[in-house]
PDB file of N, CA, C and O in Angstrom:
ATOM      1  N   MET A   1      14.128 -68.587 174.862  1.00  0.00           N
ATOM      2  CA  MET A   1      15.823 -68.275 174.898  1.00  0.00           C
ATOM      3  C   MET A   1      16.549 -69.623 174.750  1.00  0.00           C
ATOM      4  O   MET A   1      16.106 -70.557 175.419  1.00  0.00           O
ATOM      5  N   ILE A   2      17.551 -69.824 173.998  1.00  0.00           N
ATOM      6  CA  ILE A   2      18.493 -71.095 173.630  1.00  0.00           C
ATOM      7  C   ILE A   2      19.376 -70.915 174.752  1.00  0.00           C
ATOM      8  O   ILE A   2      19.817 -69.834 175.142  1.00  0.00           O
ATOM      9  N   ILE A   3      19.653 -72.284 175.347  1.00  0.00           N
ATOM     10  CA  ILE A   3      20.836 -72.140 176.319  1.00  0.00           C
ATOM     11  C   ILE A   3      21.827 -73.022 175.810  1.00  0.00           C
ATOM     12  O   ILE A   3      21.437 -74.133 175.451  1.00  0.00           O
ATOM     13  N   ILE A   4      23.127 -72.721 175.701  1.00  0.00           N
ATOM     14  CA  ILE A   4      24.172 -73.558 175.254  1.00  0.00           C
ATOM     15  C   ILE A   4      24.867 -74.459 176.633  1.00  0.00           C
ATOM     16  O   ILE A   4      25.499 -73.838 177.488  1.00  0.00           O
ATOM     17  N   HIS A   5      24.718 -75.619 176.712  1.00  0.00           N
ATOM     18  CA  HIS A   5      25.309 -76.208 177.810  1.00  0.00           C
ATOM     19  C   HIS A   5      26.852 -76.968 177.321  1.00  0.00           C
ATOM     20  O   HIS A   5      27.172 -78.151 177.200  1.00  0.00           O
ATOM     21  N   LEU A   6      27.373 -76.070 177.179  1.00  0.00           N
ATOM     22  CA  LEU A   6      29.221 -76.346 177.193  1.00  0.00           C
ATOM     23  C   LEU A   6      29.538 -77.021 177.874  1.00  0.00           C
ATOM     24  O   LEU A   6      29.920 -78.073 177.363  1.00  0.00           O
ATOM     25  N   ARG A   7      29.600 -76.964 179.049  1.00  0.00           N
ATOM     26  CA  ARG A   7      30.239 -77.497 180.419  1.00  0.00           C
ATOM     27  C   ARG A   7      29.531 -78.976 180.669  1.00  0.00           C
ATOM     28  O   ARG A   7      30.219 -79.889 181.125  1.00  0.00           O
ATOM     29  N   GLN A   8      28.428 -79.136 180.422  1.00  0.00           N
ATOM     30  CA  GLN A   8      28.142 -80.358 180.542  1.00  0.00           C
ATOM     31  C   GLN A   8      28.254 -81.253 179.344  1.00  0.00           C
ATOM     32  O   GLN A   8      28.468 -82.454 179.512  1.00  0.00           O
ATOM     33  N   ALA A   9      28.093 -80.629 177.880  1.00  0.00           N
ATOM     34  CA  ALA A   9      28.655 -81.449 176.724  1.00  0.00           C
ATOM     35  C   ALA A   9      30.102 -81.837 176.990  1.00  0.00           C
ATOM     36  O   ALA A   9      30.479 -82.912 176.524  1.00  0.00           O
ATOM     37  N   LEU A  10      31.051 -81.012 177.757  1.00  0.00           N
ATOM     38  CA  LEU A  10      32.421 -81.411 177.902  1.00  0.00           C
ATOM     39  C   LEU A  10      32.381 -82.505 178.927  1.00  0.00           C
ATOM     40  O   LEU A  10      33.161 -83.427 178.690  1.00  0.00           O
ATOM     41  N   ASP A  11      31.728 -82.604 179.899  1.00  0.00           N
ATOM     42  CA  ASP A  11      31.400 -83.369 181.173  1.00  0.00           C
ATOM     43  C   ASP A  11      31.120 -84.981 180.621  1.00  0.00           C
ATOM     44  O   ASP A  11      31.656 -86.021 181.005  1.00  0.00           O
ATOM     45  N   ALA A  12      30.123 -84.781 179.624  1.00  0.00           N
ATOM     46  CA  ALA A  12      29.251 -85.943 178.810  1.00  0.00           C
ATOM     47  C   ALA A  12      30.390 -86.573 178.206  1.00  0.00           C
ATOM     48  O   ALA A  12      30.481 -87.785 178.400  1.00  0.00           O
ATOM     49  N   TYR A  13      31.372 -85.960 177.445  1.00  0.00           N
ATOM     50  CA  TYR A  13      32.476 -86.489 176.197  1.00  0.00           C
ATOM     51  C   TYR A  13      33.562 -87.037 177.263  1.00  0.00           C
ATOM     52  O   TYR A  13      34.030 -88.162 177.085  1.00  0.00           O
ATOM     53  N   GLU A  14      33.978 -86.237 178.396  1.00  0.00           N
ATOM     54  CA  GLU A  14      34.617 -87.150 179.409  1.00  0.00           C
ATOM     55  C   GLU A  14      34.142 -88.589 179.764  1.00  0.00           C
ATOM     56  O   GLU A  14      34.795 -89.633 179.765  1.00  0.00           O
ATOM     57  N   ALA A  15      33.151 -88.425 179.992  1.00  0.00           N
ATOM     58  CA  ALA A  15      32.389 -89.494 180.685  1.00  0.00           C
ATOM     59  C   ALA A  15      32.257 -90.853 179.739  1.00  0.00           C
ATOM     60  O   ALA A  15      32.343 -92.030 180.090  1.00  0.00           O
ATOM     61  N   ARG A  16      32.026 -90.309 178.461  1.00  0.00           N
ATOM     62  CA  ARG A  16      32.097 -91.295 177.176  1.00  0.00           C
ATOM     63  C   ARG A  16      33.610 -91.753 176.738  1.00  0.00           C
ATOM     64  O   ARG A  16      33.794 -92.952 176.527  1.00  0.00           O
ATOM     65  N   THR A  17      34.479 -91.015 176.623  1.00  0.00           N
ATOM     66  CA  THR A  17      35.995 -90.809 176.213  1.00  0.00           C
ATOM     67  C   THR A  17      37.061 -91.424 177.375  1.00  0.00           C
ATOM     68  O   THR A  17      37.845 -92.357 177.202  1.00  0.00           O
ATOM     69  N   GLY A  18      36.886 -90.716 178.477  1.00  0.00           N
ATOM     70  CA  GLY A  18      37.801 -90.894 179.360  1.00  0.00           C
ATOM     71  C   GLY A  18      38.505 -89.499 179.148  1.00  0.00           C
ATOM     72  O   GLY A  18      39.148 -89.259 180.170  1.00  0.00           O
ATOM     73  N   GLU A  19      38.618 -88.640 178.369  1.00  0.00           N
ATOM     74  CA  GLU A  19      39.175 -87.576 177.708  1.00  0.00           C
ATOM     75  C   GLU A  19      38.950 -86.197 178.330  1.00  0.00           C
ATOM     76  O   GLU A  19      37.885 -85.634 178.075  1.00  0.00           O
ATOM     77  N   ARG A  20      39.707 -85.688 178.999  1.00  0.00           N
ATOM     78  CA  ARG A  20      38.973 -84.317 179.705  1.00  0.00           C
ATOM     79  C   ARG A  20      39.609 -83.184 178.682  1.00  0.00           C
ATOM     80  O   ARG A  20      40.801 -83.165 178.377  1.00  0.00           O
ATOM     81  N   LEU A  21      38.713 -82.331 178.246  1.00  0.00           N
ATOM     82  CA  LEU A  21      38.663 -81.190 177.441  1.00  0.00           C
ATOM     83  C   LEU A  21      38.804 -79.624 178.114  1.00  0.00           C
ATOM     84  O   LEU A  21      38.014 -79.310 179.005  1.00  0.00           O
ATOM     85  N   THR A  22      39.564 -78.915 177.776  1.00  0.00           N
ATOM     86  CA  THR A  22      39.787 -77.646 178.132  1.00  0.00           C
ATOM     87  C   THR A  22      39.252 -76.937 177.020  1.00  0.00           C
ATOM     88  O   THR A  22      39.129 -77.448 175.907  1.00  0.00           O
ATOM     89  N   HIS A  23      38.881 -75.576 177.347  1.00  0.00           N
ATOM     90  CA  HIS A  23      38.294 -74.731 176.122  1.00  0.00           C
ATOM     91  C   HIS A  23      39.513 -74.538 175.305  1.00  0.00           C
ATOM     92  O   HIS A  23      39.379 -74.414 174.088  1.00  0.00           O
ATOM     93  N   GLU A  24      40.699 -74.498 175.850  1.00  0.00           N
ATOM     94  CA  GLU A  24      42.005 -74.390 174.931  1.00  0.00           C
ATOM     95  C   GLU A  24      41.999 -75.599 173.920  1.00  0.00           C
ATOM     96  O   GLU A  24      42.077 -75.298 172.728  1.00  0.00           O
ATOM     97  N   ASP A  25      41.918 -76.911 174.251  1.00  0.00           N
ATOM     98  CA  ASP A  25      41.702 -78.187 173.574  1.00  0.00           C
ATOM     99  C   ASP A  25      40.802 -77.698 172.707  1.00  0.00           C
ATOM    100  O   ASP A  25      41.188 -77.353 171.591  1.00  0.00           O
ATOM    101  N   LEU A  26      39.505 -77.590 173.059  1.00  0.00           N
ATOM    102  CA  LEU A  26      38.400 -77.390 172.132  1.00  0.00           C
ATOM    103  C   LEU A  26      38.765 -76.584 170.935  1.00  0.00           C
ATOM    104  O   LEU A  26      38.717 -76.918 169.751  1.00  0.00           O
ATOM    105  N   ALA A  27      39.105 -75.558 171.423  1.00  0.00           N
ATOM    106  CA  ALA A  27      39.434 -74.343 170.560  1.00  0.00           C
ATOM    107  C   ALA A  27      40.455 -74.813 169.511  1.00  0.00           C
ATOM    108  O   ALA A  27      40.234 -74.463 168.351  1.00  0.00           O
ATOM    109  N   ALA A  28      41.436 -75.487 169.739  1.00  0.00           N
ATOM    110  CA  ALA A  28      42.332 -76.284 168.731  1.00  0.00           C
ATOM    111  C   ALA A  28      41.510 -77.348 167.605  1.00  0.00           C
ATOM    112  O   ALA A  28      41.734 -77.493 166.403  1.00  0.00           O
ATOM    113  N   ARG A  29      40.641 -77.917 168.346  1.00  0.00           N
ATOM    114  CA  ARG A  29      40.002 -78.894 167.617  1.00  0.00           C
ATOM    115  C   ARG A  29      38.770 -78.374 166.708  1.00  0.00           C
ATOM    116  O   ARG A  29      38.382 -78.930 165.681  1.00  0.00           O
ATOM    117  N   THR A  30      38.234 -77.209 167.277  1.00  0.00           N
ATOM    118  CA  THR A  30      37.316 -76.656 166.066  1.00  0.00           C
ATOM    119  C   THR A  30      37.473 -75.380 165.574  1.00  0.00           C
ATOM    120  O   THR A  30      36.548 -74.807 164.998  1.00  0.00           O
ATOM    121  N   GLY A  31      38.544 -74.883 165.742  1.00  0.00           N
ATOM    122  CA  GLY A  31      38.873 -73.488 165.032  1.00  0.00           C
ATOM    123  C   GLY A  31      38.538 -72.507 165.787  1.00  0.00           C
ATOM    124  O   GLY A  31      39.344 -71.584 165.671  1.00  0.00           O
ATOM    125  N   LEU A  32      37.558 -72.258 166.639  1.00  0.00           N
ATOM    126  CA  LEU A  32      36.739 -71.495 167.189  1.00  0.00           C
ATOM    127  C   LEU A  32      37.850 -70.724 168.091  1.00  0.00           C
ATOM    128  O   LEU A  32      38.852 -71.373 168.391  1.00  0.00           O
ATOM    129  N   SER A  33      37.746 -69.452 168.520  1.00  0.00           N
ATOM    130  CA  SER A  33      38.682 -68.988 169.572  1.00  0.00           C
ATOM    131  C   SER A  33      38.476 -69.280 170.826  1.00  0.00           C
ATOM    132  O   SER A  33      37.318 -69.480 171.192  1.00  0.00           O
ATOM    133  N   ARG A  34      39.304 -69.345 171.536  1.00  0.00           N
ATOM    134  CA  ARG A  34      38.929 -69.458 173.432  1.00  0.00           C
ATOM    135  C   ARG A  34      38.196 -68.612 173.796  1.00  0.00           C
ATOM    136  O   ARG A  34      37.385 -68.875 174.684  1.00  0.00           O
ATOM    137  N   ALA A  35      38.269 -67.072 173.102  1.00  0.00           N
ATOM    138  CA  ALA A  35      37.450 -65.963 173.735  1.00  0.00           C
ATOM    139  C   ALA A  35      35.959 -66.613 173.468  1.00  0.00           C
ATOM    140  O   ALA A  35      35.276 -66.918 174.446  1.00  0.00           O
ATOM    141  N   THR A  36      35.420 -66.838 172.018  1.00  0.00           N
ATOM    142  CA  THR A  36      34.283 -67.419 171.609  1.00  0.00           C
ATOM    143  C   THR A  36      33.745 -68.464 172.811  1.00  0.00           C
ATOM    144  O   THR A  36      32.777 -68.286 173.550  1.00  0.00           O
ATOM    145  N   LEU A  37      34.647 -69.588 172.782  1.00  0.00           N
ATOM    146  CA  LEU A  37      34.173 -70.717 173.845  1.00  0.00           C
ATOM    147  C   LEU A  37      33.816 -70.215 174.998  1.00  0.00           C
ATOM    148  O   LEU A  37      32.677 -70.403 175.424  1.00  0.00           O
ATOM    149  N   ASP A  38      34.787 -69.458 175.718  1.00  0.00           N
ATOM    150  CA  ASP A  38      34.574 -68.750 177.043  1.00  0.00           C
ATOM    151  C   ASP A  38      33.020 -67.908 177.240  1.00  0.00           C
ATOM    152  O   ASP A  38      32.300 -67.887 178.238  1.00  0.00           O
ATOM    153  N   SER A  39      32.831 -67.283 175.977  1.00  0.00           N
ATOM    154  CA  SER A  39      31.718 -66.308 176.132  1.00  0.00           C
ATOM    155  C   SER A  39      30.331 -67.258 175.790  1.00  0.00           C
ATOM    156  O   SER A  39      29.218 -66.869 176.143  1.00  0.00           O
ATOM    157  N   ILE A  40      30.544 -68.598 175.033  1.00  0.00           N
ATOM    158  CA  ILE A  40      29.732 -69.525 174.908  1.00  0.00           C
ATOM    159  C   ILE A  40      29.443 -70.254 176.402  1.00  0.00           C
ATOM    160  O   ILE A  40      28.250 -70.456 176.631  1.00  0.00           O
ATOM    161  N   ALA A  41      30.275 -70.619 177.310  1.00  0.00           N
ATOM    162  CA  ALA A  41      30.193 -70.938 178.369  1.00  0.00           C
ATOM    163  C   ALA A  41      29.670 -70.249 179.387  1.00  0.00           C
ATOM    164  O   ALA A  41      28.882 -70.689 180.224  1.00  0.00           O
ATOM    165  N   SER A  42      30.134 -69.100 179.311  1.00  0.00           N
ATOM    166  CA  SER A  42      29.646 -68.048 180.602  1.00  0.00           C
ATOM    167  C   SER A  42      28.634 -66.908 180.636  1.00  0.00           C
ATOM    168  O   SER A  42      28.287 -66.235 181.607  1.00  0.00           O
ATOM    169  N   ARG A  43      28.195 -66.828 179.228  1.00  0.00           N
ATOM    170  CA  ARG A  43      27.220 -65.510 178.708  1.00  0.00           C
ATOM    171  C   ARG A  43      25.770 -66.429 178.767  1.00  0.00           C
ATOM    172  O   ARG A  43      25.717 -67.457 178.093  1.00  0.00           O
ATOM    173  N   ARG A  44      24.667 -66.036 179.556  1.00  0.00           N
ATOM    174  CA  ARG A  44      23.489 -67.082 179.313  1.00  0.00           C
ATOM    175  C   ARG A  44      22.982 -66.048 178.277  1.00  0.00           C
ATOM    176  O   ARG A  44      22.989 -64.817 178.261  1.00  0.00           O
ATOM    177  N   GLY A  45      22.445 -67.195 177.236  1.00  0.00           N
ATOM    178  CA  GLY A  45      21.878 -66.570 176.007  1.00  0.00           C
ATOM    179  C   GLY A  45      22.898 -65.727 174.976  1.00  0.00           C
ATOM    180  O   GLY A  45      22.574 -64.805 174.228  1.00  0.00           O
ATOM    181  N   TYR A  46      23.996 -66.214 175.127  1.00  0.00           N
ATOM    182  CA  TYR A  46      24.898 -65.826 174.126  1.00  0.00           C
ATOM    183  C   TYR A  46      24.793 -66.190 172.482  1.00  0.00           C
ATOM    184  O   TYR A  46      25.060 -67.368 172.245  1.00  0.00           O
ATOM    185  N   ASN A  47      24.545 -65.603 171.648  1.00  0.00           N
ATOM    186  CA  ASN A  47      24.342 -65.754 170.298  1.00  0.00           C
ATOM    187  C   ASN A  47      25.058 -66.586 169.231  1.00  0.00           C
ATOM    188  O   ASN A  47      25.263 -66.174 168.089  1.00  0.00           O
ATOM    189  N   ALA A  48      25.449 -67.875 169.724  1.00  0.00           N
ATOM    190  CA  ALA A  48      26.737 -68.428 168.947  1.00  0.00           C
ATOM    191  C   ALA A  48      26.041 -68.837 167.688  1.00  0.00           C
ATOM    192  O   ALA A  48      24.865 -69.200 167.663  1.00  0.00           O
ATOM    193  N   SER A  49      26.841 -68.761 166.623  1.00  0.00           N
ATOM    194  CA  SER A  49      26.500 -69.048 165.163  1.00  0.00           C
ATOM    195  C   SER A  49      26.476 -70.475 164.898  1.00  0.00           C
ATOM    196  O   SER A  49      27.403 -71.134 165.371  1.00  0.00           O
ATOM    197  N   LEU A  50      25.352 -71.216 164.056  1.00  0.00           N
ATOM    198  CA  LEU A  50      25.589 -72.483 163.785  1.00  0.00           C
ATOM    199  C   LEU A  50      26.908 -73.380 163.555  1.00  0.00           C
ATOM    200  O   LEU A  50      27.221 -74.538 163.832  1.00  0.00           O
ATOM    201  N   ARG A  51      27.566 -72.230 162.880  1.00  0.00           N
ATOM    202  CA  ARG A  51      29.055 -72.503 162.277  1.00  0.00           C
ATOM    203  C   ARG A  51      29.739 -73.240 163.698  1.00  0.00           C
ATOM    204  O   ARG A  51      30.417 -74.266 163.649  1.00  0.00           O
ATOM    205  N   ALA A  52      29.477 -72.640 164.708  1.00  0.00           N
ATOM    206  CA  ALA A  52      30.153 -72.723 166.176  1.00  0.00           C
ATOM    207  C   ALA A  52      29.508 -74.005 166.512  1.00  0.00           C
ATOM    208  O   ALA A  52      30.159 -75.049 166.568  1.00  0.00           O
ATOM    209  N   VAL A  53      28.142 -73.942 166.753  1.00  0.00           N
ATOM    210  CA  VAL A  53      27.477 -75.226 167.154  1.00  0.00           C
ATOM    211  C   VAL A  53      27.759 -76.376 166.457  1.00  0.00           C
ATOM    212  O   VAL A  53      27.633 -77.461 167.025  1.00  0.00           O
ATOM    213  N   ASP A  54      28.182 -76.299 165.125  1.00  0.00           N
ATOM    214  CA  ASP A  54      28.441 -77.628 164.474  1.00  0.00           C
ATOM    215  C   ASP A  54      29.795 -77.919 164.670  1.00  0.00           C
ATOM    216  O   ASP A  54      30.245 -79.061 164.578  1.00  0.00           O
ATOM    217  N   ALA A  55      30.557 -76.786 164.976  1.00  0.00           N
ATOM    218  CA  ALA A  55      32.072 -77.289 165.203  1.00  0.00           C
ATOM    219  C   ALA A  55      32.060 -78.266 166.549  1.00  0.00           C
ATOM    220  O   ALA A  55      32.330 -79.464 166.630  1.00  0.00           O
ATOM    221  N   ILE A  56      31.637 -77.295 167.606  1.00  0.00           N
ATOM    222  CA  ILE A  56      31.471 -77.783 168.707  1.00  0.00           C
ATOM    223  C   ILE A  56      30.798 -79.430 168.852  1.00  0.00           C
ATOM    224  O   ILE A  56      31.347 -80.288 169.543  1.00  0.00           O
ATOM    225  N   CYS A  57      29.519 -79.673 168.065  1.00  0.00           N
ATOM    226  CA  CYS A  57      29.022 -80.999 167.998  1.00  0.00           C
ATOM    227  C   CYS A  57      29.966 -82.036 167.384  1.00  0.00           C
ATOM    228  O   CYS A  57      30.059 -83.200 167.772  1.00  0.00           O
ATOM    229  N   ARG A  58      30.598 -81.527 166.463  1.00  0.00           N
ATOM    230  CA  ARG A  58      31.504 -82.514 165.787  1.00  0.00           C
ATOM    231  C   ARG A  58      32.826 -82.760 166.737  1.00  0.00           C
ATOM    232  O   ARG A  58      33.245 -83.911 166.855  1.00  0.00           O
ATOM    233  N   ALA A  59      33.397 -81.806 167.329  1.00  0.00           N
ATOM    234  CA  ALA A  59      34.246 -82.174 167.843  1.00  0.00           C
ATOM    235  C   ALA A  59      34.144 -83.003 169.212  1.00  0.00           C
ATOM    236  O   ALA A  59      35.099 -83.605 169.703  1.00  0.00           O
ATOM    237  N   LEU A  60      32.742 -82.948 169.808  1.00  0.00           N
ATOM    238  CA  LEU A  60      32.494 -83.525 171.223  1.00  0.00           C
ATOM    239  C   LEU A  60      31.357 -84.536 170.831  1.00  0.00           C
ATOM    240  O   LEU A  60      30.553 -85.000 171.640  1.00  0.00           O
ATOM    241  N   ARG A  61      31.399 -84.888 169.162  1.00  0.00           N
ATOM    242  CA  ARG A  61      30.862 -86.156 169.077  1.00  0.00           C
ATOM    243  C   ARG A  61      29.287 -85.756 169.587  1.00  0.00           C
ATOM    244  O   ARG A  61      28.889 -86.704 170.265  1.00  0.00           O
ATOM    245  N   CYS A  62      28.455 -84.905 169.521  1.00  0.00           N
ATOM    246  CA  CYS A  62      27.232 -84.882 170.496  1.00  0.00           C
ATOM    247  C   CYS A  62      26.310 -84.352 169.275  1.00  0.00           C
ATOM    248  O   CYS A  62      26.801 -84.007 168.200  1.00  0.00           O
ATOM    249  N   SER A  63      25.115 -84.326 169.516  1.00  0.00           N
ATOM    250  CA  SER A  63      24.182 -83.815 168.789  1.00  0.00           C
ATOM    251  C   SER A  63      23.718 -82.687 169.369  1.00  0.00           C
ATOM    252  O   SER A  63      23.828 -82.506 170.581  1.00  0.00           O
ATOM    253  N   PRO A  64      23.036 -81.639 168.389  1.00  0.00           N
ATOM    254  CA  PRO A  64      22.622 -80.185 169.103  1.00  0.00           C
ATOM    255  C   PRO A  64      21.594 -80.195 170.073  1.00  0.00           C
ATOM    256  O   PRO A  64      21.353 -79.380 170.963  1.00  0.00           O
ATOM    257  N   GLY A  65      21.004 -81.291 169.748  1.00  0.00           N
ATOM    258  CA  GLY A  65      20.060 -81.352 171.249  1.00  0.00           C
ATOM    259  C   GLY A  65      20.546 -81.983 172.440  1.00  0.00           C
ATOM    260  O   GLY A  65      19.724 -82.278 173.308  1.00  0.00           O
ATOM    261  N   GLU A  66      21.742 -82.227 172.608  1.00  0.00           N
ATOM    262  CA  GLU A  66      22.501 -82.601 173.864  1.00  0.00           C
ATOM    263  C   GLU A  66      23.581 -81.167 174.216  1.00  0.00           C
ATOM    264  O   GLU A  66      24.182 -81.055 175.284  1.00  0.00           O
ATOM    265  N   LEU A  67      23.647 -80.327 173.278  1.00  0.00           N
ATOM    266  CA  LEU A  67      24.307 -79.299 173.773  1.00  0.00           C
ATOM    267  C   LEU A  67      23.345 -77.930 174.085  1.00  0.00           C
ATOM    268  O   LEU A  67      23.689 -77.059 174.885  1.00  0.00           O
ATOM    269  N   LEU A  68      22.227 -77.902 173.402  1.00  0.00           N
ATOM    270  CA  LEU A  68      21.114 -76.901 173.343  1.00  0.00           C
ATOM    271  C   LEU A  68      20.018 -77.260 174.176  1.00  0.00           C
ATOM    272  O   LEU A  68      19.606 -78.410 174.333  1.00  0.00           O
ATOM    273  N   GLU A  69      19.543 -76.190 174.725  1.00  0.00           N
ATOM    274  CA  GLU A  69      18.304 -76.152 175.560  1.00  0.00           C
ATOM    275  C   GLU A  69      17.464 -74.732 175.529  1.00  0.00           C
ATOM    276  O   GLU A  69      17.826 -73.601 175.853  1.00  0.00           O
ATOM    277  N   LEU A  70      15.982 -75.303 174.928  1.00  0.00           N
ATOM    278  CA  LEU A  70      15.214 -74.298 174.696  1.00  0.00           C
ATOM    279  C   LEU A  70      14.310 -73.778 176.057  1.00  0.00           C
ATOM    280  O   LEU A  70      13.431 -74.517 176.500  1.00  0.00           O
ATOM    281  N   THR A  71      14.508 -72.856 176.492  1.00  0.00           N
ATOM    282  CA  THR A  71      13.903 -72.489 178.006  1.00  0.00           C
ATOM    283  C   THR A  71      12.495 -71.553 177.368  1.00  0.00           C
ATOM    284  O   THR A  71      12.293 -71.306 176.179  1.00  0.00           O
ATOM    285  N   ASP A  72      11.802 -71.221 178.311  1.00  0.00           N
ATOM    286  CA  ASP A  72      10.618 -70.461 178.300  1.00  0.00           C
ATOM    287  C   ASP A  72      11.032 -68.545 178.541  1.00  0.00           C
ATOM    288  O   ASP A  72      10.311 -67.581 178.281  1.00  0.00           O
ATOM    289  N   ASP A  73      12.203 -68.569 179.021  1.00  0.00           N
ATOM    290  CA  ASP A  73      12.512 -67.255 179.016  1.00  0.00           C
ATOM    291  C   ASP A  73      12.493 -66.641 178.001  1.00  0.00           C
ATOM    292  O   ASP A  73      12.872 -67.174 176.958  1.00  0.00           O
ATOM    293  N   ASP A  74      12.013 -65.262 178.040  1.00  0.00           N
ATOM    294  CA  ASP A  74      12.129 -64.316 176.999  1.00  0.00           C
ATOM    295  C   ASP A  74      11.111 -64.873 175.794  1.00  0.00           C
ATOM    296  O   ASP A  74      11.237 -64.182 174.783  1.00  0.00           O
ATOM    297  N   MET A  75      10.423 -65.632 175.693  1.00  0.00           N
ATOM    298  CA  MET A  75       9.717 -66.217 174.794  1.00  0.00           C
ATOM    299  C   MET A  75       8.230 -65.435 175.116  1.00  0.00           C
ATOM    300  O   MET A  75       7.872 -65.248 176.279  1.00  0.00           O
ATOM    301  N   PRO A  76       7.374 -64.984 173.897  1.00  0.00           N
ATOM    302  CA  PRO A  76       6.277 -64.238 174.092  1.00  0.00           C
ATOM    303  C   PRO A  76       5.274 -65.618 174.478  1.00  0.00           C
ATOM    304  O   PRO A  76       5.485 -66.807 174.238  1.00  0.00           O
ATOM    305  N   GLU A  77       4.109 -64.959 175.170  1.00  0.00           N
ATOM    306  CA  GLU A  77       3.108 -66.044 175.758  1.00  0.00           C
ATOM    307  C   GLU A  77       2.248 -66.021 174.584  1.00  0.00           C
ATOM    308  O   GLU A  77       2.331 -65.077 173.799  1.00  0.00           O
ATOM    309  N   ALA A  78       1.239 -67.200 174.350  1.00  0.00           N
ATOM    310  CA  ALA A  78       0.617 -67.361 173.188  1.00  0.00           C
ATOM    311  C   ALA A  78      -0.644 -66.802 173.680  1.00  0.00           C
ATOM    312  O   ALA A  78      -1.021 -66.900 174.848  1.00  0.00           O
ATOM    313  N   THR A  79      -1.302 -66.192 172.709  1.00  0.00           N
ATOM    314  CA  THR A  79      -2.780 -65.786 173.061  1.00  0.00           C
ATOM    315  C   THR A  79      -3.807 -66.397 172.516  1.00  0.00           C
ATOM    316  O   THR A  79      -4.954 -66.059 172.809  1.00  0.00           O
TER     317      THR A  79
END
């Protein structure tokens, strides 16, 4: 399962820039709806589009690797 660490990415952006962004601010910068950002932030395993990931990464000036984490949850075991 891929987990999106939106809160951590927002915190890292604030640490780098000194600017605190809300989901409302991020929605305005990315063109994504606030509902989409709320779902990304709160629903584990939310299936965000690559367009959404791209928009968030560009707005927060981070790489996908800083936003996403691959976990072993729901992964088939190797045989």
